[in-house]
N, C-alpha and C positions, 0 to 999 in steps of 0.2 A: 503494499500500500504506499502511496506517496505521502510525504508529510506535508501538511496544510499549514501555512502561515497567513495570518491577517494583520495587517498594520492600519491603525486608525489614526485620524487627526481631525479635530474639529467637528465631532460627531456629537449627537446627544446621548445622554447616560443610557438610554434604551439600547443603543448599540452595543455598549461596553458590558451591560448587564447580560444580553443575549449571548455574546461571544464568551464571557466568563462561565456561562452555564454549560457549555459544550466544549469549551477549549481551556488550555492553560493560559494565564497571563504572565508572560516571562519577564515583561518590563511594562511600564505605563503604555497602553495602547498596542501593545504587540502580543498577539495570541498565536498559540501553536498546538497543534495536535498531530502526533505521529500516526494515530490509528483511525482515521475517519473513514468510514466506507463511502463508496461513490454516492449512495443515495443521500447519506447525511451531509456529504460535502455539498451536494447540488442544492439540498434544502436550505443549508446555511446560507449559501450565496443568493439564492432566490429571495429569502427573507431581507438580507442586507440590501440587495438591488432594489427591491419593492420600497423599503424603507427611505433609501437614499433618494430614489425618483419622487416620492410623496413630500419629504421633508425638505428637499432641495438643500442640503448641507453637506459638508466634507468635500473631498477631492476625489473625482473620478478620473480613471485614466484608461 
């Protein structure tokens, strides 16, 4: 399984709380999890993308 890393900046607390519920926060705003299944990884990405589009905060690339 691939390692998953998410780095946040300028996002509401709901993003950080959600990520902390399914990943390890190794530094402020840096989340990782070495064992996320493809389904869970896709769900995490979908939730984050939906929130980002709705709240229009954070930086997307």
